[in-house]
N, C-alpha and C positions, 0 to 999 in steps of 0.2 A: 172134873168137867171144866173145859175152857171154852169161852165164847169170844168170837171176834166179829166186830160189826163193820160192814162195808157200806159205802154209798152205792146205790144201785139205781137202775132205771127199770121199772116194772113194765113188762111188755104185754101183760095180760095172760089169759089161759089159752093153751094150744093143745092140739092132739099130742099123744105120747110120742116123743122123739125117739124113745128107746123101748119098744114093746117087748123085745126078747131079752130077758134078764140072764140068759144062760151064756152070754158072751159079753165082751167089752165094747161091742160096736153099737153105735146109736143109729139104727137102721134108717130113720127118716130125717137125719140131720141135714141131708142135702136139700130138703124142702125149704130150709132157711135161706139158702143162697139166693141172692137177688132181692130178698124182701127188704122193704123200707118201712121204718117206723117213725111216725111224727110228721107233721106238716105245719103250715102257717096257722091253721085253725086249732091245732092240737100239738104245740111244741113240746118236745121231750123234756125241756128243762122244768116243765111243770110237774113231771112224773118222777123226779128224783126223790128217793126215799132211803131208808135204812134197812139193810138185810143183815141178819145175824147168822153166823155159822156156829152150830152147837157141837163142839168137839167133845162128845160125851166121854171118851176114854182118854182124852188129853194127849193123844199121840201126834197132834198137829196135822192130821189128815182127816178130812171130812169124807167118809166113804159112801159111795153110791150103793144101790141095792143089786148090783150085778153078782152073778155066780154065788149066790147064797150069802153074800156079805150082809151084815147087820147095818143097815143104812143109818146115817146120822141126819139130823134135822136142819132145815132152813127155817128161820123164823122171820116172818114179815107181817107187820101190822098186828102183832100179838098172836098170830096163828102159826103153828109149827106143822111142817110136813117133811117127810123123808126126802133126801136127795135122790133123784132118779137118774140124772145125767148131767154132765158138764162138758162143754166143748170150747176149744179155743177158736175164735173167729177173727178174721180180718174185716174191719169195718171202715166205711167212709163216713165221716161226720160232716154235716153241714151246720154251720153256726148261723145265728140270727142275723149277723151282719153280712151274710153271703159267702164268707170264707169257708174253705173246706180243708180236711186233713184226713189221714189214714192212721190207724193204730190197731193194736191187738187188744181184744176184750174177751171176756168169758160169758157164754150163755149157760145159765143154770136153770134146770127144770126140776120141780119137786113132784111127788106122787099125786098131788092135787092138780097137776097140769099147769101150775103157775110158772111163768118164764121170766127170768131176770137177766139183765145185761149189766155187767160190772167190770171195772178195771180188773185185769187178770191176777193181780197180786195185792197183798195187804197194804204195802207201802204206797202204791199208786192210789188205792182207794182211800186210804187214810188222809193222804195229802191232796186228794182231788185233782191230781195233775192233768188227767184227761178231762174230767168233768168241769174243771175250772178254766180251761182254755178260753171259754166264752159260753154264752148261752146257747145250748144245743137245740137246734130246730128239728133236725131229723138225723137218723142213722140208717145207712144201707149196709147190709151184710154182704160183703164182696166174695168171701170164700169161707169155708167151714171145714173143720175136721170131723171125723166120725167115730173117734175112739174115746172111751171114757174110762178113767181109772180112779177118780176121786180127786178132790181139790185140796191142795196144801193150804192150811189155814193161816200160816204165818210167813209165807215166802216173801222175800223182799226183791224188788226188781234189781237192786244193786248187786244181787248175787251173780249177775252176768260177769263172766270172765272172758272178755272179748277184745279183739282188735277192730278198729274202724276200717272200713273199706279204703283201699289206697295204701295201706301199710305194707311195706316191703319186707318179706320174710326171706331169710337166708336159706337157700336150698342147694342141692347138688347141681342145679341148673342155673345158679346165680340168684339174684334177688327177684322175687316174684310177688306181685300184688296178692295179698291174702284172699281177695275175692276170686282169684284164678287158680289157687292151689287145689289139689284134688286128693281123694283117697288114694293111697299108694305112692304119692310124691314123697321124696326123701328130703327131710328138713334137717339143717345143722343144729345139733344140740350141744350144750356145754359139756355134758358128762359122758355121752354115749355115741359120739360121732353122728353120722346121718341116720335118722330114724324115719320109718314109713308112717305116714298119717293113717290111722285106722278109721277115723270118723271126722267129719267136718260139718258144721251147721252155720246157718246165717239167719239173721232176724232184723227186720226193719222196724224201728220204733220211733216214737216221738222223742226228739232230743231235748227233753226238758226235765227239770227236777232232778231226781236221783239217778236218772239214766243219761243225763247230758254228759258228753264225753269230756274227759280230762285231756287238755292239750299240754304236752311237754315240749317246750321249745328246744330247737337244736342247741346242744351244748349245755343245757340246763342242769344235767346230772353229773357232768364231768367233762373232761377234754374230749370233744368229738362225740359225746353221748347225750342225746341221740345224734345221729349223723344228720338227720333232718327232722322237722317237727313230727311228733308221734302223738296219735290220738287213740286212747283206749277207754274202755268203760271204767267207771269209778272204782269198782272192786277188783279190777285186774291188777295183779301183783307184779311189782317191779323188783329186780334184784338190787339190793344194797350191798356194796362191797366197800368197807371202810375200816379205819382204825377205831373210830368211835363205836361201830357195831362190835368190833372185837372186844373193846374194853367193857361195853355194857352187857354183852351176851356170851362172851368167851367163844365167839365164832365170828369170822370176818364177813360172812355172807348170810343174809337173811332176806326174806320176802316181805314186802309191805304194799298194801293197796295204793293205787295211784292217787286216790282222793286224799290220802294222808300226806302227800307231798305238796299240798297246796300252799304250805307255808314257805316254800322255796321260790326264789326269783325265777321266773320263766315257766312256772307251772300254774295253769289257770283252768277254770271251767270254760269250755268252748260254747259260747252262746250264738255262734254265727249261723247255725243250721236248725231248721225246725224238725227235720227227720234225719236219721242216720241208720246205716246198715252195719250191724256188728257181726263179726265172724269169730268162731272159736273152733279149735281142732284138738284131737285127742290122739295120744300115742298109747303104746302098751303100758307106759308108766308116765308119771308126772315128769315133765322135762323143763329145762331152761333153754329157751330158743332166742333167736336174735331178730328183732323187729326194728327196722330203721336204725340198725346198729346198737340197739338197746337190749340188754339181757333181761328177759321177762319170761313169765310162765306160759306153758300150754294149759289147756283146760284141766283143772283139778277136780276130780270127780268125788268131791265131798258131798255130804247130804244136801247142803244148800244149793250147790251148783246143779245137782241133778234135778232139784225142784225147778230151778229157774229156766232150764232149757226147753221145757214144755213136754207134753205127753208123748207126742210122736217121736221127738228126738230122744227122750228118756227111754222109750221102748227100743229104739235102735241101739242105743248104748248098752242097755241091759242084755240085748241079744248077743252083742259082741263080748260083754264082760258080765255074765250072769252072777258072778260072785258079789257084784256091787248091789244086788237086790237085798242083801242082808242089811237090816236096819242099823246094825252097829258096825258096818264096814266103811272105813275110809282108806283110800290109798295112802301110801307113804309119800309125803311131800318131798320135792326135790331139794328144798332147803327149809330151814326152820321158818314157820309162819308165826310172826309175832302176835302176842295177844294185844287186843285193842288198847289197853290202858298205857302201854309203853310206846306205841307207835308214834304218837305226836311228840312225846318227850324226846325220842331219838331224833326226829326231824328237826325239832327246835335246837338241839345241841349242834347239829350240822350247820344250821343257819347262823347260830350265834358265833360259832368258830370259823365261819366261812369255809367249811370243808365240803368238798363234793360228795355226793351220795355214792358215786361209782368211781373208785380209784384203782388204777392199774398197778 
């Protein structure tokens, strides 16, 4: 048994959002849309508490009671009840100082009808990045999904593998803003020529904490690389091509998360924006593509990435690639993905020897 505790806002008891347990649809989820919780006389910051997910079988998924599943428990104020439904919702937050913002959160309801609103992933909840932006006066649910699969108990927001909007992707039609590429567009890859995009998704998030973008200044990785400033999510992997990589790993090309490049001159956390739209796209295989002239990865459908894209996107991807539903299935990576312990050491060697990360 594994238990993970989140900070949460308790919204009270409501009618059953998911009365039909023979499907994965939460039939009354639409009733939440437009609802506002909290006001000046009852500010939500007074209702923040602790919610524990009881992962009874230790598989890192808290299962709801749909289609005969043995549901696992939510524990709040010492009382346990089975998970009935969970929904990703877009919310507008009003803080006590009058400022506002939008983000994605999760609505969880148990079989006792108790409803909770919490940051959608463990890392965000643990670090209070949404709940600590300021004292929350009220939250309005702007839009809501209606599909329920179970909540991953240990997903980290930094599992996003994404490009920021405005990034130019090399395609057979020239360089195209990632926000404008579509399914079927042909993107230049390092290994397999031009490949068609099979799926693309985007998400607007608060650009704080572990989802704040990494900015790689033009020329920071090598001569002309990037060709212009590049912004990616912290976990987005960049291709390293160097003699140091060859000496250390017996291969000249490896993939490393952008956040591990922070020790290099010209690589920083971008704190200039409060919100950011991230885009990620998928091919038939994991590929190396070119973004602002930088060799970096397409979406890698490993277990953590599939958790991070959200229920609706995960469902779309698994429809295209049903073999990925196997819990022990990972696609083959386009290049070796370095283990965490050696990533910083490799970057430090490049910095110490004044060697570029990407060498032609």
